[in-house]
C-alpha positions in Angstrom: 108.4 104.2 124.7 107.9 100.4 125.0 105.4 100.5 122.1 107.9 102.4 119.9 110.6 99.9 120.8 108.5 96.9 120.0 107.1 98.4 116.8 110.6 99.3 115.6 111.8 95.8 116.4 108.8 94.4 114.6 109.7 96.5 111.5 113.4 95.7 111.6 112.7 92.0 111.9 110.5 92.2 108.8 113.1 94.2 106.9 115.8 91.6 107.5 113.5 88.7 106.6 112.6 90.5 103.3 116.2 91.1 102.6 117.1 87.5 103.1 114.5 86.7 100.5 115.9 89.3 98.1 119.5 87.9 98.6 118.3 84.3 98.0 116.5 85.3 94.8 119.5 87.3 93.6 121.9 84.4 94.1 119.5 82.0 92.4 119.3 84.2 89.3 123.0 85.2 89.1 124.3 81.6 89.6 122.1 80.2 86.8 123.2 80.9 83.2 119.7 80.2 81.8 118.1 82.8 84.0 120.8 85.3 83.1 120.1 84.7 79.4 116.4 85.2 80.0 117.1 88.5 81.7 119.3 89.5 78.8 116.6 88.7 76.3 114.1 90.7 78.2 116.4 93.7 78.1 116.9 93.5 74.3 113.5 94.9 73.2 113.8 97.7 75.8 117.1 98.8 74.4 116.2 98.4 70.7 112.8 100.1 71.3 114.4 103.1 73.0 116.8 103.5 70.1 114.1 103.2 67.5 111.5 105.5 69.1 113.3 107.9 71.5 113.1 110.7 69.0 109.4 110.1 68.1 107.9 109.8 71.6 106.7 113.3 71.7 104.6 112.9 68.5 103.6 109.2 68.7 101.8 109.1 72.1 101.0 112.7 73.2 97.6 111.8 74.7 99.0 109.0 76.8 101.9 110.9 78.3 100.7 113.5 80.7 97.6 115.0 82.2 95.5 112.9 84.5 95.8 109.8 82.4 99.5 110.1 83.4 101.2 106.9 82.8 104.1 109.3 82.2 106.9 108.7 81.9 105.9 105.2 80.7 108.3 105.4 77.7 112.0 104.7 77.2 114.8 107.2 77.1 118.5 106.4 77.8 118.5 108.7 80.8 115.4 107.1 82.4 116.8 103.6 81.9 120.2 104.5 83.5 118.4 106.2 86.4 116.3 103.0 87.0 119.5 100.9 87.0 121.1 103.3 89.6 118.0 103.2 91.8 118.0 99.4 91.7 121.7 99.4 92.4 121.3 101.6 95.4 118.5 99.4 96.8 120.5 96.3 96.1 123.7 97.6 97.8 121.6 98.3 100.9 119.9 94.9 100.9 123.1 92.9 100.2 125.4 94.9 102.5 123.1 95.4 105.5 120.7 92.5 105.2 117.7 94.8 105.7 115.1 96.0 103.2 116.7 98.3 100.6 113.4 98.2 98.8 112.1 100.8 101.1 114.0 103.5 99.2 112.7 102.6 95.7 109.3 104.4 95.8 110.8 107.5 97.4 113.6 107.5 94.9 111.2 107.1 91.9 108.9 109.9 93.2 112.0 112.2 93.8 112.9 111.5 90.1 109.5 112.8 89.0 107.5 109.6 88.8 104.0 109.9 90.0 103.4 108.0 93.3 100.9 105.5 91.9 103.2 104.6 89.0 106.1 104.2 91.4 104.1 101.8 93.5 102.8 99.8 90.6 106.3 99.6 89.0 107.9 98.5 92.3 105.4 95.8 92.7 106.0 94.5 89.2 109.8 94.6 89.8 109.3 92.4 92.9 107.0 90.1 91.0 109.4 89.8 88.1 112.3 89.1 90.5 110.3 86.5 92.3 109.3 84.6 89.2 112.8 84.7 87.7 114.6 83.7 90.9 111.9 81.6 92.5 113.4 79.5 95.3 110.1 77.9 96.2 111.2 74.4 95.1 114.1 74.5 97.7 111.7 75.4 100.5 108.7 73.3 99.7 109.4 71.1 102.7 108.9 74.1 105.0 105.8 75.5 103.3 102.5 74.9 105.2 100.1 74.9 102.2 96.9 75.3 104.3 98.5 78.2 106.1 99.6 79.8 102.8 96.3 79.3 101.0 94.1 80.8 103.8 96.6 83.7 104.2 96.4 84.4 100.5 92.6 84.7 100.6 93.2 87.7 103.0 96.1 89.0 100.9 93.9 89.1 97.8 91.2 91.0 99.7 93.7 93.4 101.1 95.5 94.0 97.8 92.3 94.7 96.1 91.2 97.3 98.7 94.7 98.9 98.6 94.7 99.1 94.8 91.2 100.6 94.7 92.1 103.2 97.3 95.2 104.3 95.4 93.3 104.5 92.1 90.3 106.3 93.5 92.6 108.9 95.2 94.4 109.3 91.9 91.2 109.8 90.0 90.0 112.4 92.5 93.4 114.3 92.3 96.8 113.0 91.3 98.4 115.2 93.9 96.1 113.7 96.6 97.4 110.3 95.6 101.0 111.4 95.9 100.3 113.0 99.2 98.7 109.9 100.6 101.6 107.6 99.5 104.1 110.2 100.8 102.4 110.3 104.2 102.5 106.5 104.5 106.2 106.4 103.6 107.0 109.2 106.0 105.4 107.4 108.9 107.0 104.0 108.1 110.5 105.3 107.3 110.4 107.7 110.3 109.7 105.0 112.8 112.1 102.5 111.2 114.9 105.0 110.8 114.7 106.2 114.4 114.7 102.7 115.7 117.7 101.7 113.4 119.6 104.8 114.5 119.0 104.1 118.2 120.0 100.5 117.7 123.2 101.6 116.0 124.0 104.1 118.8 123.4 101.5 121.5 125.6 99.0 119.7 128.3 101.5 119.2 128.2 102.5 122.9 128.6 98.8 123.9 131.5 98.5 121.5 129.6 95.8 119.7 131.1 95.4 116.2 128.5 92.8 115.5 127.0 91.5 112.3 125.6 93.9 109.8 122.6 91.7 109.5 121.8 92.0 113.2 121.8 88.3 114.1 119.5 85.5 113.3 115.7 85.6 113.2 113.7 84.6 116.2 112.4 81.1 116.6 109.1 79.6 117.4 109.0 80.2 121.2 105.4 81.4 121.8 104.9 84.8 123.4 101.8 85.9 125.2 100.0 87.2 122.1 100.4 84.0 120.0 99.2 81.9 123.0 96.1 84.0 123.3 95.3 83.9 119.6 95.9 80.1 119.3 93.6 79.6 122.3 90.7 81.2 120.3 88.9 78.2 118.7 86.9 79.9 116.0 86.5 77.3 113.2 87.9 76.4 110.8 91.2 75.8 112.6 94.4 75.5 110.5 97.1 73.1 111.6 100.8 73.8 111.1 104.3 73.0 112.5 103.4 69.3 112.9 107.0 68.3 112.1 108.5 70.7 114.6 106.2 70.6 117.6 104.6 67.4 119.0 101.0 67.4 117.8 101.6 70.6 115.9 99.9 73.9 116.5 96.7 75.4 115.2 95.1 78.8 114.7 91.8 80.1 113.5 91.5 80.9 109.8 90.0 84.3 110.8 93.4 85.5 112.1 95.2 84.2 109.0 92.8 86.0 106.7 93.1 89.3 108.7 96.9 89.0 108.6 96.9 88.3 104.9 94.6 91.3 104.3 97.0 93.6 106.2 100.0 92.3 104.2 98.1 92.6 100.9 96.9 96.1 101.7 100.4 97.2 102.6 101.8 95.7 99.3 99.2 97.4 97.1 99.5 100.8 98.9 103.3 101.0 99.2 104.6 98.7 96.4 107.1 96.8 98.6 105.5 93.4 98.2 104.3 93.0 101.7 107.0 90.6 102.5 108.5 92.8 105.2 105.3 92.3 107.3 104.7 88.6 106.8 107.7 87.4 108.9 107.1 89.4 112.0 103.3 88.8 111.8 103.7 85.0 111.6 106.4 84.8 114.3 105.4 87.6 116.7 101.6 87.4 116.4 100.5 84.0 115.1 103.3 81.9 116.7 104.4 80.1 113.5 108.0 78.7 113.6 110.7 80.6 111.8 111.4 77.6 109.5 107.8 77.4 108.4 107.5 81.1 108.1 110.4 81.5 105.8 109.1 78.9 103.3 105.5 80.2 103.5 106.6 83.8 103.1 108.5 82.9 99.9 105.4 81.1 98.6 103.0 84.0 99.3 105.2 86.9 98.1 105.1 85.5 94.5 101.3 85.4 94.5 100.7 88.6 96.6 103.0 90.8 94.5 101.8 89.2 91.3 98.1 89.6 92.0 98.6 93.2 93.2 100.9 94.2 90.3 98.8 92.7 87.5 95.2 93.2 88.7 95.5 96.5 90.5 98.1 98.4 88.4 99.2 96.7 85.2 95.7 96.5 83.6 95.1 100.1 84.4 98.4 101.3 82.8 100.2 102.1 86.1 103.4 100.2 85.5 106.5 101.4 83.9 108.0 98.2 82.5 111.3 99.7 81.3 111.9 101.1 84.7 111.1 97.8 86.4 113.6 95.9 84.3 116.3 98.5 84.9 115.7 98.2 88.7 115.8 94.4 88.5 119.2 94.6 86.7 120.6 97.2 89.1 119.4 95.4 92.2 120.9 92.0 91.1 124.3 93.7 90.7 124.0 95.7 93.9 123.0 92.8 96.1 126.1 90.7 94.9 128.5 93.6 95.6 126.9 94.5 98.9 127.0 90.9 100.2 130.8 90.7 99.3 131.6 93.9 101.1 130.2 92.6 104.4 133.3 90.3 104.5 135.7 93.2 104.8 133.7 95.9 106.7 132.6 95.8 110.4 128.9 95.3 110.9 128.5 98.3 113.1 129.6 100.6 110.4 127.2 99.2 107.9 124.3 99.4 110.4 125.1 103.1 110.9 124.8 103.6 107.1 121.5 101.8 107.0 120.0 104.0 109.7 121.2 107.1 107.7 119.7 105.7 104.5 116.3 105.1 106.0 116.3 108.5 107.7 117.3 110.1 104.4 114.2 108.5 102.9 112.1 109.9 105.7 113.6 113.4 105.2 112.9 113.1 101.5 109.2 112.3 101.9 108.5 114.6 104.8 110.0 117.6 103.0 108.0 116.7 99.9 104.7 116.6 101.8 104.3 120.4 102.3 104.4 120.9 98.5 101.7 118.3 98.0 99.5 119.9 100.7 100.0 123.4 99.3 99.1 122.2 95.8 95.8 120.9 97.2 95.3 124.2 99.1 95.3 122.4 102.5 98.0 124.7 103.7 99.3 128.0 102.4 102.9 128.1 101.2 104.6 130.0 98.4 105.9 128.1 95.4 109.4 129.3 96.3 109.1 127.8 99.8 107.8 124.5 98.7 110.4 124.3 95.9 113.2 124.9 98.5 111.8 122.2 100.8 111.5 119.7 98.0 115.0 120.4 96.8 116.4 119.9 100.4 114.6 116.6 100.6 115.8 115.4 97.2 119.4 116.5 97.7 119.6 115.1 101.2 118.3 111.7 100.0 120.5 111.3 96.9 123.6 112.6 98.7 123.2 110.0 101.4 122.2 107.1 99.1 124.8 108.1 96.5 127.5 108.5 99.2 126.7 105.1 100.6 126.8 103.6 97.1 130.2 105.2 96.3 131.6 104.0 99.6 130.4 100.4 99.1 131.6 100.1 95.5 134.9 101.8 96.5 135.4 99.4 99.3 134.6 96.5 97.0 137.1 97.6 94.4 139.9 98.4 96.9 139.4 95.0 98.6 138.8 92.9 95.5 142.1 91.0 95.9 141.2 90.0 99.4 137.7 89.0 98.3 139.1 86.9 95.5 141.4 85.2 98.0 138.4 84.4 100.3 136.5 82.9 97.4 139.5 80.8 96.4 139.9 79.6 100.0 136.2 78.7 100.2 
């Protein structure tokens, strides 16, 4: 029970840190006219291309679309583009409103919409990379970035991302269904643990009558626990120094632990497509004993390179990125984050935390109900097509009803309180 609690706390801490990054990036893009214009220019060829070629897709690229080469549906239709915006909007609403990683629902949502798992992962990574490049806030945080820490960490991240990408591609070459089953299993485990912890946390807070903050409070500082002390006491050269400006004499840790940590983050990024940022913060603070201030700056620095390396070298060059979908998700998430962040001003934190727990558990139900169909298709278990079809529909409907209901509630709350929110802005 203690392990479950600590692991859930570890995951939630990472989800909140990643959401903070998403919100900062969104604000940077939305509040800069030049960046908005760049985004608009990027969308123009997508829209014009869709209008020009939508009716010819079936005859122009028949060998590319389908079968095992399956970059499908890596082409534009109006319906696909709108769906991508809605998926990004849902993820953005969760991130902005709750301050925890809405990006966890993107891959399950894409797979539920019929996108192959490897394409969902690659597209999600590229979407994160595009967002990081467009809304980079590195220059604001450079004073808090430990360059030696980041560089050594990135060595491990490159190794991990390469391994994760190879595993996904090899599994896909063996059997596309095996690839989907593998990604589905990973998401089922992660969303199940995170969802259960979030729900228990919500129920405890409700029992205490704690209205609280939707974002669950501030991140933890740099007080060293027993594990960071033990790791920093291991003097395997080379030793990397950090936090010199925060702690007298600074602290140091072996490059070996940084490389291993980076490898874990890079591996998770390449396997799941969530950028790995949700792991960096808790690993740095909980395990390595890096201060929160240094961690935030270094995390922003590394996520650009980790997501970029994984997206381009492990997926883009092999054709496993759906660019139109990535741009739609970017647009939707920018809108969703802004609306979600405003709604937190007029809704109690405890209510929003309850919705988050439901959203994550809905993602878990979606993936766990999809898994029997994958296993049956590989003849690992015996189930009729009717049974697997029913299970899959239950998972899909449960997921989209919860996420859709949350989205309608947030947008409805925003619209009904728009006068109040305008007044708050005017006062501020």
